[in-house]
N, C-alpha and C positions, 0 to 999 in steps of 0.2 A: 387240322391238316388242310392245306389248300389244294383243291382239284385243279389240274391243268386247264380244264374248261373255263375256270374262273378268270384265266388270264386273257381270254379272247377279247379283242378290242382294246387291249392295253396300248398306251401311247408311248412310242419310242422317238426320241429326239436325236437325230444324227447331226453332229457338227463336223463336217468333213469338206475339204476343198478339192479333193481328187474325184473327178467324174466317174472313173472306173469303179472305185470303191463305193461311191454313192449308189451306182447301179446294182452292184453285188448285194449290198445291204438291203436296198429297197426290194429287190427280187427275192431275197432270202425270207423276208418277213411279210411279203405281199399279202398272203392269205392268212396271216396269223395276227398281226398287230397293225395299228395305224402308225405310219412312219412320217415324221416331219423332218425336213432337211434344211440346214443352214450351211452355207459355204463360207460364212464370215464369222470369225471368232468374236469380233467386236459387237455383233448384235445377238450373240448366243444367250447372254443373261436376260436381255429384254424379251426374247422369244420364249425362254424357259418360264419367265414370270407370267407371261400372257397365256401360254399353252398348258402349263403345269403338267409336263410329261411324267410318266411313271418311271422312266429310266433314260439316261443320257449316254450316248456313245460319242466319245470326244477324241478327236485327233489331237496330236501335240504340235506337230510342225505345220503351221499355217501362216499365210500372209497376215501381217498386222499383229494382232494379239495372239500369242501361242496358247495351246491347250492348258498349260500350267496356270497361266494368268486367268483364263476363263474359269478354271476349277476353283481358284482362290476366290474369285468374285462370286461364283455360285454359292460357295460355302459361307461367305460373309453375309449374304442376303438371306434374311429369315424366311422369305417366301420360296426360296429354292434350296436352302441348306439341306433339307432332308431327302432331296431327290438323289437316288443312287447314280454315281458316275462310273462308267467303265472307259478307261483309256483304250483307244483302238489306234495303234500307231506302229510305225516302222522302227521306232527306237527300241533296241533290244538290250541295252546295257543294264547291269544291275543297279547302277546309280539312278538311271532314269526311272526304273520301276520303283525304287525306294522313294524317289521324289514324288511320284504319282500317288503312292499309298500314303505318304506323309501329308499330302494335300487333301486327303479324305476320300480318294477313289475306293470303290469296293472291289475292283478287279482291273487287270491289265492284260490286254490281248495284243499280241504282235502280228503285224502283217508280214507276209501273206498268211491268211488263216483258213482253216477248214470251216465251211459254212455250218456243218453239223455241230462242230465245237462251239461256234458262235451262238447257234440256236440254244444249245444246252446251257451255256453260261448265262445268257440273257434270261432264259426261262427260270433258272435257279435264283437269280437275283430278283426277278419279278415275284417269284413265290415267297422269298424272304420278305420283300416289301409288303406283299399282300398279307402275309401272316402277321407282320408287325402291325399293320393297320387294323386287322381283325382283332388283335390283342388289345390295341388301344380302344377300339369300339366296345369290346367286351368289358374292359375295365370301366369305361364310361357308363355302360349299361348297369354294371354291378354297383358302381358308386351311386347311380341314380336310384336303384332299387334299395340300397342301404339307406340313402337319404330319405326315400319315401317311407321305408319301414320305420326309420328312426322318428320321422315326423308322426307317423301313426301311433307309435308307442308313447311319444311325448303327449300327443293329443289325448290318447286314452288315459294316460296318467293324470293329465290336467283335468279331464272330465271327472275322473274318480275323486281327485282332490276337491274339486268344486262341489261334487255331490256330498262329500264328507263335511265340507265347510257349511254348505247350505243346511244340512241336517242339524249341525251344531247351532247355527244361527236360529233355526226354527225352535230348537230346544231353549235357546236363550230367550227368545221372544215369548215362548210358553211360560218360562219362569217369570218374566217381567209382567205378563198378563195378570199375575196373581195379586199385584199391588198397583198395576197401571193397566186399565182395561183396554188400552189400544196397543200397548207393546211398542209404540214408536220411539220410546226413550232410547232403546238400544241402538236404533238406526241413527238417531240424531247424534249420539255420542260418537259413533264411528265417523260421521262426516265432520263433526267438530274437530276430532283428533287429526284428521287429514289436513285441515287448514292450519291448525297450530303447528303440526310437524313441518309443513311447508315453510312456515315463517321461521322455524328454528333451523332450517337448512338440512333436514334429513334427506337422504337420497330417495329417488322415486320408488325404488323397489320396496324399501322399508315403509314409506308412506302408504303405498298401496296395501301392503300386508297389515299395517296398523289399522287402516280403515276397515278391514275385514275382520281383524282379530278383536278390536275393541268392543264390538257389540256382544262378545261372549263374556264380558267381564263379570257379570252377575249370574252366570249359568248355575252356579252353586245354590242359588236361591230355591232351586227346584227341590232341595232337600230340607228346607226350613218349613216347620209346621205353619199352617194358615193362621192359627191363633196368635202366633208371634208376628208373622209377616203382615197380617192385616189388622193388627191391634190398633184401635183408633187413638190410643193415648201413648204416653211414654213407656218404654220398656223398662222392667225392673232389672236388677243386676243379673239375675240368673237368665232371664230372657235375652238380655244383651249379649251374654257370653255365647248363647246358642246362635244368635243372629250373626255374630262374628265368624262363626264356623263356615259361613257360605263361601268365604274366600278360599279356604282349604278344600272344601267340597268341590268347588269349581275347578281348582287345579287338579284334583284327583280325577274328575271326569275327563279332563283334557289331556292328561299325561300319556306319554308313550306313543304319540302319533308320529307318522313319517312325514306329515305336512308341516312345512316351516311356518305356515300361518297359524295352525293350531298350536304349534310349539310356542309361538309368540303369545297366543291367547292364554295358554297355561300360565306363563309368566305374569301376564296382566291380571288374570283372575286371582292369583295369589297376592299380588303386590299393589293393587290399585287403591287400597286403603292405608298404605304406609304414608307417613307424613315426613315432610322435610326436616322437622325438628326431632324426629325419632319417637314421637308419641302415638304412632299409628299401630296397626296390626296387620298380619299375625306375627311378624318377626321383629318388629321394633326397629327396622332399618331407618337410617337417616341420610340426608344429603344425597350425594351421588352414589351411595350404596344402592339406592333405589333405582332400578332400571329406568331409562329415559321414557320408555313406552308407558310404564306405570305412572310416572309423573305427569305425562300428558293426559292419560285417561282420568287421573284423579281430578284435575280441574274441570275437564269436560263433563264428567259424571256429576260432580257437585253442582256445577252451574245448572245443568238440566234438572237435577233433583230439586234444587231450590226453586226453580221457576215452574215446576210441575205439581199439580194436585195429587196428593196421595191419601190413603185412608186415614193417616195420622196427622195431616196438615193441609192447609190451603196453600196455593202457590204464592211465593213471594213476588213482589214487583221486580222488574228488570233492574231498576235503580238500586233497590235494597240488595238484590243478589250480587250485583257488580261491586257494591260497597263491601260486602262480606268477603268477596274474593280478594279485593285489595288489602283488607285488614289481615288476611291470612297469608299474605306474601311473606315468605321467609319463615313461616310457622307451619301451616299445613302444606303449602305449595312451594315448589321450586321458584325462586324469584324470576329466573329467565323464562320459565314456562308461563308465569303470570304475565310478564311483559309481552310475550308472543301472543297470548290470548287477547290482550287488549289492543295489540297492533292489528288484529283481524276481527275485532269486536263486531264491526258492522256486518261482516260476512257471516259471523256466528249467528247474529240476530236474524239475518235473512234465511239461514238454514233452519233456525227454530220455527220461523213462520212457514217455510216451504214444507217441512215435515211435521207440522203440528199434529196434536192428538186427534183433531177432527178430520184428518185426511188419511185415507187408506194408502199404504205404501207396501212394497214387498222387497225381498232381498236383492232384486236386480239392481238396486241403487248402488251397491258396492262394486258391481262389475262395470259400472259406467262413470265412476268418479274421475273427473278431469284433474290432472296433476299439473298442468301448465298454468 
């Protein structure tokens, strides 16, 4: 509710060419509002734009441009269109009143008028205008609060998701420590995948998610016994069947999350040992049945494993490792993914050096990967 006191100092613009009525209006509102006067309809719109009055009292019959034309111009101009207009005129016919209201006037007062009636009508329209402005302001404040609250909720949700992802990343690294005493393998794979995915034309959102999900590919190793995981020689058939379970264990650890990144990690954990020719595990999928994220992780994982020392082998040379990847094009690996890998080979080698096993790195690398 608008208090009448709030109207004090409101600005009234009187467009009138009769001196007698100018004096009456000015005297009527002298101690209530600021009154601006123009005796020329031609300059009324310009004055209204400059002064931005709270209400306009507009005569109809004037020399030059009449009040109807002034009202039309006021309503066409976006800077003055919302200013309420009251026609103050000696024209009393029903048609003239209809014309006035059709042009957008909020009221129509005929001369001669009672000053108390004029005061009351002007006050009512100022109250309506003030109430409308207050409503707009409240709406803006509410929208701002909703926006701020929405941002806070999104930020809280993001932080919770990041905390969950970081926990899984640390678990992945812990699993990797058991046959790689630095655990840097999982981070390198994530960054390799980002570069390969960029070359394949994946969208930015999926590239970012892939870079953070890929390091979780071997989280299931946490459930493989040390005697198998760290065996220095070749695994026998029974041991190999147990080792292959890490893909299912990883998917089980990651299932049921509300995080899209961990959902992707679940898919990758299960499917990164599938092969293009259908001879992989655990599901024997082939070709494009294998999710693209799994196909990308497959080559990144194998390349890094080939070039890294493990309990059961010495690292292969870069040359030999690249030769193996080429030989497995269309067999183990998606041909397009192999081509993308070799297209960014130099970047991959730079990443391998940057995040080598002799360097200490942490999970923050995934929050700062550049995608451009």
